[in-house]
N, C-alpha and C positions, 0 to 999 in steps of 0.2 A: 377201552384201552387194554392191551394185553396185561396179564398178571406179571408179578415179579418173577415167578417161577418160569414163565414163558420166556422172559427176557434172558434169564440166566441160562436156559437151555440153548437159546439162539447164540449167545455169546460163546458158550462152550463149543458149539458146533463150528462157528467161524474160527475159533482158536485152533481147533483140530485141523481144519482145512489149511490154516496158515502154517501150521507145523509141516504139513505135507508139502506145500508149495516151497517153503524155505529149504526143505531137504532136497527137493527136486532141483532147485536152483543150484545148490552146492554140488550135487552130483553132475549136473550139466556143465558147471564151471570147471570141474576137475577133468571131465572128458573133453571139453572144448580145447584145452591147451594142447593135448596130444593130437587131436584131430586137425587143429590149425597147423601144427608143425608138419604133419604128414601132407596136408594139402599144399602148403607152401613149398615143401621139398619136391613135390611131384610136378609142379609147374615148369621149371626149367627143362626137365627131361622131356616132357610132352611137347613143349615148344621147339626144342631142338630136333625132335623126331619129325615134326611138321616141316621144319626148314630143310632137313635132309631129303625128305620125300619130295618137297617142292623143287629142290635143285636136281634131283634125279629125274623127276617127272618132266622137267622142262625140255628134255631131249625127245619126248614123245609128243608128236603133233597129230592133229587130225583124228583123234579118238583111238590112237594106237596104244599099245602097252597093256598091262594087266587090267582085267575088268574092274577090280577094286579101285583102280586109279582113273581109268577112262569112263567108267560107268557102262550102262547098257545101251547108251545112245538115245535113251528116252527118259522123260520125267513124268510119265503118266501116273505111276503108282508111287505114293510116298508112304514111308514107314516113319511114324513119330514114336520115338522112344521117350516116354514120359517118366522121368526118374524123380520120384518123391520118397516119402518115408513110410515106415510100417506103423508108426505111432503118431498120436496127436499131442495135444497140450504143448504146442510149439508155435503159437502165434499164427502168423500168416504164411508160414513156410510152405505147407502143402497147398493151400488155396492159391497162392501166387503162381506156383508151377502149373497147376491145373488150369488156372485162368489163361495163362499164356498158351497152353496146349489147345484150349477151346478156340482161342483166337486164330491159331495156326490152322486148325481144322476148318474153321469158317472161311478163311482166306483161300485155302487150297480147294475146297469144294466149290467156292464161287468161281474159281478158274477152271472148273471141270475136271479136277484131278481126283483120283481114287485115293482114299486115306485109310491106312491101317494103323492100329495102335499096339505098341508093345509097352505094357505097364510094368515098371520096376518099382516095387513097393506097394504095400497093401492099400495105402490111402489113395494113390493115383487110380488104382483099379476101382475102388469103391466110389470115388467121386465122379469118375467118368462113366461108370456102368449105367447110370440112370438115363443119360441123354445119348451116349455113344456106345452102348453095350455091344451093338452089332459090329462095331469097328474093331473091337479088341480081339486080336488074334493070338496073343501070348501075354503071360504075366509071370513075374518072378517076385517072390517075397522072401522075407527073413534073411536078406543078405547082411553080412557083417556080424553074424552071431557065432561065437562070442566076440570076435574081433574082425574088422574088415581086412580082407587080404586080396592079393592079386588073383587068387583062385575064384573069388566072387566075380571079378570082371571077366575072367575067362568063361565062366558059366553063361554070362549074358552074351559075350562075343560069339561063342560056339553056336548059340541058337540064331543069332543074327546072320552069321555066315551060312548056316544051313538054309535059311530063308532066301538069302541073296543068290546062292548057287542054284536053288530051285526055281529062281526067276519070279519070286513072289512080290518083289518090289524093285523099283529103279533108284530111288533116292531115300537115304536114311538120315534123319535129323534127331538129335537128342535135345530135350528140354530139361534144364536143371537150374539150380541156384548156385551162382558163383559167390564164394565167400569173400567179403571185404572186411567186415568187422562183426563184432557181436551184435551191433545195432543195424548193420547194413548187409543185405544179400541182394545180388543182382540176378534177376531171372534172365537166363541166357539160352538161346537156341543155336546149336552148333551142328553144322552139316558134317556127317561122318563119311557117307558113301554117296557119290564119289567125293574125295576131298575137295574143298573149294579151290579154285584156281589161284595161284599166287598173284600178289599185287604186281603192278607194272614195274615198280622199282626193283623187284626181286626176280624178274624174268631174265636174268642173265644166263648165259650158257653155263651148265653145271661144271664144265671143265675149267672155267675162268672165274669162278666165284671168289671174291675178295682179292683179285689180282693174282691168284696162284693157279697153277695148272694141276689138275687131278686126273689120274688114270684109275679106272675102276676094274677090279679083279675080284670076282667074275664081272660080267657086263651088267649094265644097269637093269636089264630085264630080270635077271636072276636075283639081283639084290632086292629089287622091288617086290618080287614074288614072295620073298621071305619077310621083308620089312612091313609090307602093307597089313597083313593080318595081325602082326605084332603091334603095329601102331594103333590099329583099331582097339586092341585090348588095352593099350596104354591110355588112350583117350577116354575109354569107358571107365577105367580105373581112376583116372583123374576126376571124372564126373562124380563117381561115388565118393571120393575123398572130399571134393568140394561140397557135396550134399551133406556129408556127415558133419563137417565143420559148420555149415550153415544151419543144420538142424539143432546142434547143441547151442550155438549162439542165439538162435531164435527162441529156443526153449528156456535158456537162462534169462533172457530179457522178458519173456512172457511170465515166467514164474516170479521174477522180481516184481513185475507190475501187479501180479495177482496177490503177492504178499503185502504189498503196499495198500492195495484196495481192501484186503481183509483187515488190515490195521485201521483203515478209515471206518469200515463198517463196525468194528468193535468199539471204536470211540463213539460213534453215533448211537449204537445200542446201549452203551454204558450211560450216555447222557440221558437217553430216553428212560432207562431204568431208574436213574436217580430222580428224574422229574416225577416219574410215576410213584416212587416211594415217598418223595416229599409231598406230593398231592395226597397220598393215602394218610400220611401222618397229619397233615393239615386238616383233613376231613375228620379224623378221629379227635383231634383237639377241639375242633368246632363242636362236634357232637358232645364232648365232655363238658365244655363250657356252657353250651345250650342247656344241657341237662341240669347243671348246677344252678343256672339262673332260674330254671323252671321250678326248682325246689325252693 
């Protein structure tokens, strides 16, 4: 059985770890509130942009219109934008995103498609490098330092647009975690280029949406040429905000669980130390009594 000194050292070590996990939990909880507010505020704007583009794009049929809207006419090459975090100690946040990305890769390759990976965040790059390193064509890290901004989304968008204009891919899909609560994050795969077709219920003519008649000035093509790149940046910015809130929520939950586990370990080690000390005292008493009886 380990000595009392060994038990004390172990307990001190676990207590030090518990202090760190509690501090990380408090920091994550403080940052979660702001990140959650930003993610919630960005959703209506991003959804409204989608509706506007859907109504404008409804007038273009048969693959007409800007390439960002109509696509290249092929779906042979797919670009997967895997948006994860730069740090760990956040539960299953990173692994769940990478797991979905792996599933998407397997499905697309089984269909005979060519897959390219755009890794956003250090963890997505590191976790995918071992099995799919040859598919990684671009990676961006350290976004959101010191604070996540629209410029971070523009950095990703500019590179995606360069690749699309160069004809390096046909379809772009982003994989990220959508924030629901500190306990729940939903892994989501959202197609960005070309935007998914509107549902049948919303395929009304753009000039009669909601029973009203609209006239566009300038025409739909010019509006779309300006809105489509901006919408791409807005959607990526929303993804980054959702990921930030999901990261802090997952980290807060993970650190809370780690603190609880550390407390249980401390209790067990303290109990074992007390038993060891009691056994040592009992042994010494037996030796004293045995020696007195021998005399």
